[in-house]
C-alpha positions as CSV (number, residue, x, y, z in Angstrom):
1,M,146.4,69.2,96.6
2,Q,144.4,70.5,93.6
3,T,142.2,68.0,91.9
4,E,142.9,67.1,88.2
5,K,140.1,68.6,86.1
6,I,138.6,66.1,83.7
7,A,136.7,66.6,80.4
8,L,135.0,63.3,79.7
9,L,133.9,63.0,76.1
10,G,131.4,60.2,75.7
11,S,130.3,59.9,79.3
12,T,127.2,57.8,78.7
13,G,129.1,54.9,76.9
14,S,130.6,51.9,78.6
15,I,134.1,53.5,79.1
16,G,132.5,56.8,80.2
17,I,130.4,55.1,82.8
18,Q,133.3,53.2,84.2
19,A,135.5,56.3,84.1
20,L,133.0,58.1,86.3
21,K,133.2,55.3,88.8
22,V,136.9,55.7,89.0
23,I,136.6,59.5,89.4
24,A,133.9,59.1,92.1
25,A,136.1,56.7,94.0
26,H,138.9,59.4,94.2
27,P,137.2,62.8,94.8
28,D,140.4,64.1,96.3
29,R,142.3,63.5,93.0
30,F,139.8,64.2,90.2
31,S,136.9,66.5,89.4
32,V,134.6,66.5,86.4
33,V,134.4,69.8,84.6
34,V,132.9,68.7,81.2
35,L,130.6,65.9,80.3
36,T,129.5,65.1,76.7
37,A,127.2,62.6,75.1
38,N,125.6,62.1,71.7
39,N,122.0,60.8,72.2
40,N,121.5,59.6,75.8
41,A,120.1,62.8,77.3
42,D,118.6,61.2,80.3
43,L,121.8,59.5,81.5
44,L,123.8,62.7,80.7
45,I,121.4,64.7,82.9
46,N,121.7,62.2,85.8
47,Q,125.5,62.2,85.5
48,A,125.6,66.0,85.5
49,K,123.3,66.2,88.6
50,Q,125.7,63.9,90.4
51,F,129.1,65.5,89.4
52,I,128.0,69.1,88.8
53,P,130.4,69.9,85.9
54,D,130.9,73.4,84.6
55,T,129.8,72.4,81.1
56,V,127.7,69.8,79.4
57,V,127.4,69.1,75.6
58,I,124.8,67.0,74.0
59,G,125.8,66.1,70.4
60,N,122.3,65.6,69.1
61,K,120.9,69.1,68.9
62,T,117.3,67.8,69.1
63,H,117.9,67.0,72.8
64,Y,119.3,70.4,73.7
65,K,116.1,71.9,75.3
66,K,115.6,68.9,77.5
67,V,119.1,69.0,78.8
68,F,119.1,72.7,79.2
69,D,115.8,72.8,81.1
70,A,117.1,70.1,83.5
71,L,120.5,71.6,84.2
72,N,120.0,75.4,83.9
73,P,118.8,75.6,87.5
74,L,122.1,74.1,88.6
75,D,124.1,76.8,86.7
76,I,125.6,74.2,84.4
77,K,126.4,75.6,81.0
78,V,124.7,73.5,78.2
79,Y,125.8,73.4,74.6
80,A,124.8,71.2,71.6
81,G,126.3,69.8,68.4
82,E,129.5,68.1,67.4
83,E,131.3,71.4,66.9
84,S,130.7,72.3,70.5
85,I,132.5,69.1,71.6
86,E,135.5,70.2,69.6
87,Q,135.4,73.7,71.1
88,V,134.9,72.7,74.7
89,V,138.2,70.8,75.0
90,E,140.0,74.1,74.1
91,L,138.8,75.8,77.3
92,P,141.4,76.3,80.1
93,L,139.0,74.8,82.6
94,C,140.2,71.2,81.9
95,D,143.6,69.6,82.4
96,T,142.9,66.2,81.0
97,V,140.6,65.1,78.2
98,L,139.4,61.5,78.4
99,V,138.2,60.6,74.9
100,A,135.7,57.8,75.1
101,L,133.8,58.6,71.9
102,V,133.0,55.8,69.5
103,G,134.3,55.7,66.0
104,F,135.5,58.5,63.7
105,S,133.8,61.1,65.8
106,G,136.8,61.1,68.1
107,V,139.3,62.4,65.6
108,K,138.5,66.2,65.6
109,P,138.1,66.6,69.4
110,T,141.3,64.6,70.0
111,L,143.2,66.9,67.6
112,S,141.6,70.0,69.1
113,A,142.6,68.9,72.6
114,L,146.2,68.1,71.5
115,R,146.6,71.5,69.8
116,N,145.7,73.2,73.1
117,G,148.3,71.2,75.1
118,K,145.9,69.0,77.0
119,K,146.8,65.6,78.4
120,I,144.8,63.0,76.6
121,A,143.5,59.7,78.0
122,L,142.6,57.9,74.9
123,A,139.9,55.2,74.7
124,N,138.9,56.0,71.1
125,K,141.1,53.7,69.1
126,E,139.6,54.8,65.8
127,S,141.4,58.2,66.1
128,M,144.8,56.5,66.0
129,V,143.6,54.1,63.3
130,V,142.6,56.8,60.8
131,A,144.8,59.7,61.9
132,G,147.7,58.2,63.9
133,E,150.4,60.0,61.8
134,I,148.7,63.4,62.3
135,I,147.9,62.8,66.0
136,T,151.4,61.7,67.0
137,R,152.9,64.6,65.0
138,E,150.5,67.1,66.7
139,A,151.3,65.7,70.1
140,A,155.0,66.2,69.5
141,I,154.6,69.7,68.2
142,H,152.4,70.8,71.2
143,R,154.2,68.7,73.8
144,S,150.9,67.0,74.7
145,I,150.8,63.6,76.5
146,I,148.7,60.8,75.1
147,L,148.0,57.8,77.5
148,P,146.2,54.7,76.3
149,I,143.1,53.4,77.9
150,D,142.5,50.3,75.8
151,S,143.5,47.4,78.1
152,E,145.9,46.0,75.5
153,H,147.8,49.3,74.9
154,S,147.8,50.1,78.6
155,A,149.4,46.7,79.2
156,I,152.1,47.4,76.6
157,F,152.6,50.8,78.1
158,Q,153.0,49.3,81.6
159,C,155.4,46.7,80.3
160,L,157.6,49.4,78.7
161,G,158.1,51.2,82.0
162,G,161.8,51.6,82.6
163,E,162.7,50.1,79.1
164,Y,163.0,53.3,77.1
165,K,166.5,52.5,76.0
166,N,165.8,48.9,75.1
167,E,164.7,47.9,71.6
168,I,161.3,46.3,71.1
169,E,161.5,43.0,69.2
170,K,157.8,42.3,69.2
171,L,154.5,43.6,70.6
172,I,152.1,40.7,71.3
173,I,148.5,41.9,71.5
174,T,146.2,39.3,73.1
175,G,142.5,38.8,72.5
176,S,139.8,36.5,73.8
177,G,138.8,35.3,70.3
178,G,135.2,36.6,70.9
179,P,132.0,34.6,71.1
180,F,132.6,32.7,67.8
181,R,136.1,31.4,68.4
182,G,136.5,28.0,66.7
183,M,133.5,28.5,64.3
184,T,133.8,27.8,60.6
185,S,132.8,30.2,57.8
186,K,129.7,28.1,57.2
187,M,128.6,28.4,60.8
188,L,129.1,32.2,60.8
189,K,126.6,32.6,58.0
190,K,123.7,32.2,60.4
191,V,124.9,34.0,63.6
192,T,122.7,36.8,64.9
193,P,123.5,40.2,66.5
194,A,122.2,38.9,69.8
195,Q,124.7,36.0,69.7
196,A,127.5,38.4,68.6
197,L,126.9,40.6,71.6
198,Q,127.4,37.8,74.1
199,H,131.1,38.4,74.7
200,P,132.7,35.6,76.8
201,T,134.9,37.8,79.1
202,W,134.4,41.5,78.6
203,N,131.4,43.9,79.1
204,M,131.6,46.5,76.4
205,G,129.6,48.7,74.1
206,Q,127.8,47.2,71.1
207,K,130.2,48.4,68.4
208,I,133.3,47.2,70.1
209,T,131.7,43.9,71.0
210,I,130.8,43.2,67.4
211,D,134.4,44.2,66.4
212,S,135.6,41.6,68.9
213,A,133.4,39.0,67.3
214,T,134.8,39.7,63.9
215,L,138.4,40.1,65.3
216,M,138.4,43.5,63.7
217,N,139.0,44.9,67.2
218,K,142.5,43.2,67.2
219,G,143.2,44.6,63.8
220,L,142.3,48.1,64.9
221,E,144.4,47.6,68.0
222,A,147.4,46.6,65.9
223,I,147.2,49.8,63.8
224,E,146.8,51.8,67.0
225,A,149.9,50.1,68.5
226,K,151.9,51.0,65.5
227,W,151.4,54.7,66.2
228,F,151.4,54.6,70.0
229,F,154.7,52.8,70.3
230,G,156.4,53.6,67.0
231,V,156.9,50.0,65.7
232,E,156.7,48.5,62.2
233,P,153.8,46.2,61.4
234,S,156.2,43.3,61.2
235,K,156.8,43.6,64.9
236,I,153.1,43.3,65.9
237,E,151.5,40.0,66.5
238,I,148.0,38.9,67.6
239,L,147.6,36.0,70.0
240,I,144.3,34.5,71.1
241,H,144.1,34.1,74.9
242,P,140.5,33.0,75.8
243,Q,140.9,33.7,79.6
244,S,141.6,37.4,79.0
245,I,144.1,37.5,81.9
246,I,147.2,38.5,80.1
247,H,146.3,41.8,78.4
248,S,149.4,42.0,76.2
249,L,153.1,41.3,76.1
250,V,156.4,42.9,75.0
251,Q,159.3,40.9,73.7
252,F,162.8,42.5,73.8
253,R,165.9,41.9,71.8
254,D,167.4,39.6,74.4
255,G,164.4,37.3,74.1
256,S,162.8,38.2,77.4
257,I,159.1,38.9,77.5
258,K,157.2,41.1,79.9
259,A,153.4,40.7,80.4
260,Q,150.7,42.6,82.3
261,L,148.1,40.5,84.0
262,G,144.8,41.2,85.7
263,L,141.1,40.3,85.7
264,P,139.1,41.8,82.7
265,N,138.2,45.2,84.3
266,M,138.4,48.4,82.3
267,K,138.6,50.5,85.5
268,L,142.2,49.5,86.0
269,P,143.6,51.0,82.7
270,I,141.3,54.0,83.1
271,A,142.6,54.8,86.5
272,Y,146.2,54.2,85.4
273,A,145.9,56.6,82.5
274,L,144.4,59.3,84.8
275,S,146.8,58.9,87.6
276,Y,150.0,57.9,85.8
277,P,152.8,57.4,86.9
278,E,151.0,56.7,90.3
279,R,148.9,53.6,90.8
280,L,145.7,54.3,92.8
281,Y,144.2,51.9,95.3
282,A,141.2,50.0,93.9
283,D,138.9,47.7,95.9
284,D,138.1,45.5,92.9
285,K,138.5,41.8,93.0
286,R,142.1,40.6,92.5
287,F,143.4,38.0,90.1
288,D,144.2,34.7,91.8
289,F,146.4,32.1,90.0
290,N,144.6,29.3,92.0
291,N,141.4,30.2,90.1
292,Y,143.1,29.9,86.8
293,P,145.1,26.6,86.7
294,Q,145.6,27.0,82.9
295,L,146.2,30.0,80.7
296,T,145.9,29.0,77.1
297,F,147.0,30.5,73.8
298,E,146.4,29.9,70.1
299,Q,146.9,31.6,66.7
300,P,144.0,33.6,65.3
301,D,142.1,32.1,62.3
302,I,142.6,34.8,59.7
303,K,141.1,32.7,57.0
304,T,137.7,32.5,58.7
305,F,137.9,35.9,60.4
306,R,138.9,37.9,57.4
307,C,138.6,41.3,59.1
308,L,141.8,40.8,61.0
309,R,143.7,40.0,57.8
310,L,142.2,43.1,56.1
311,A,143.3,45.3,59.0
312,F,146.9,44.1,58.7
313,E,146.8,44.7,55.0
314,A,145.5,48.3,55.6
315,M,148.2,48.9,58.2
316,K,151.0,47.7,55.9
317,K,149.7,49.8,53.0
318,G,149.3,52.9,55.2
319,G,148.1,56.3,53.8
320,N,144.3,56.6,54.0
321,M,143.7,52.8,53.7
322,P,143.1,52.4,57.5
323,C,140.6,55.2,57.2
324,I,138.8,53.3,54.5
325,L,138.9,50.1,56.6
326,N,137.5,51.9,59.6
327,A,134.6,53.7,57.8
328,A,133.5,50.6,56.0
329,N,133.7,48.6,59.2
330,E,131.6,51.1,61.2
331,E,128.8,51.2,58.5
332,S,128.7,47.5,58.1
333,V,128.7,46.8,61.9
334,Y,125.8,49.2,62.4
335,A,124.0,47.5,59.5
336,F,124.5,44.1,61.0
337,L,123.2,45.3,64.4
338,K,120.1,46.5,62.6
339,E,119.9,43.0,60.9
340,E,120.2,44.6,57.5
341,I,123.1,42.3,56.5
342,A,124.6,39.0,57.7
343,F,127.7,38.7,59.9
344,I,129.8,37.5,57.0
345,H,128.9,40.5,54.9
346,I,130.9,42.8,57.2
347,A,134.3,41.6,55.8
348,E,132.9,41.6,52.2
349,I,131.9,45.2,52.5
350,I,135.2,46.2,54.0
351,E,137.2,44.4,51.3
352,K,135.2,45.9,48.4
353,S,135.5,49.3,49.9
354,M,139.3,48.9,50.2
355,E,139.4,48.0,46.5
356,K,137.1,50.8,45.3
357,I,137.9,54.0,47.2
358,N,140.8,56.1,45.9
359,F,144.0,55.4,47.8
360,E,146.1,58.3,49.1
361,T,149.6,57.8,50.3
362,K,149.8,61.1,52.3
363,I,147.0,62.0,54.7
364,T,145.7,65.3,55.9
365,V,142.7,66.1,58.1
366,E,140.9,67.2,55.0
367,N,141.5,64.1,52.9
368,I,140.7,61.6,55.7
369,I,137.4,63.4,56.3
370,E,136.7,63.1,52.5
371,T,137.9,59.5,52.5
372,D,135.6,58.7,55.4
373,R,132.6,60.4,53.6
374,Q,133.2,58.6,50.3
375,T,133.7,55.2,52.0
376,R,130.5,55.5,54.0
377,L,128.5,56.4,50.9
378,Y,130.0,53.4,49.0
379,S,129.5,51.0,51.9
380,N,125.9,52.0,52.2
381,E,125.4,51.4,48.5
382,L,126.7,47.9,49.1
383,I,124.5,47.5,52.1
384,T,121.4,48.6,50.1
385,K,122.2,46.0,47.4
386,I,122.5,43.2,50.0
387,K,119.2,44.3,51.6
388,K,117.4,44.0,48.2
389,K,118.5,40.4,47.6
């Protein structure tokens, strides 16, 4: 049996590291042919020495010589720059492209892979948020498969197995509520990046952890679900579930609900996306109902956590509004991590950007790139004003 050849974009991030663990556990099924990273040259070199891919790309060109010198003796091809990441997924050497890049940077490589008929395992939710209409259209044209890696979308995908003829009444996306669940707006004024990074149930990268703290992560997931599963915004609901055991649910028109359960572990949805429709054996700890005598649920507080409300507004408006939302969010999250703005400023910057940046009803690759650029410039103007106060 031939191994499935994987191009892993973003191998040094949280998802990338866990994906390599899945791949290493099943060497008879998968082999790594491409690894890419943006800045973490040392980890990329170590990963390449372990998996010996055909090709490695380092996004930040200043690290090229270091990576080349380390890997050239192993006959591993080394390239640099964002354009190389787009180009490498076009090569016939890979069957599946696992997109674990963070933020807007995932859009172009995802489209490039789709247009070359690759199977996509998608962990980059921002691609679907800003370009879901384009991505789903390109997937249909080129008959490419996109499988979700986000635990929530993987859960929905699993719940829909065998239900292709049955109408979806509602998609229920669960979330832990983050580290600040139950706090008031007044309390959120003084929270620090260190506090925001202390997620109660998941171990994730910094950006997605802050998104979880603001509840923006749930908003981005709602927009992603709209495109992944072809449902209207009115059929998508967010439910806070602090234990993070039920990863999402689907309600059908007869009133029945299907849910997917499991311990918080990203290796499960990664493995399922890579091996679908087969389920691979995993030696990870199993969920035991005896250890969880209560599973609790509550409605999200969209008055305090305004990012979630803004995300739903952007989803309903459509066009380039989700792109504006995403770009403003990325810039404000990074500013918060650098302690340039307060936690509460994140929602303020997003809201002002949604009001200021020109709204386009129809989107193209060109105008979402321009929208992203304009929004980042404006968001940084707002950040600079806040810093000066």
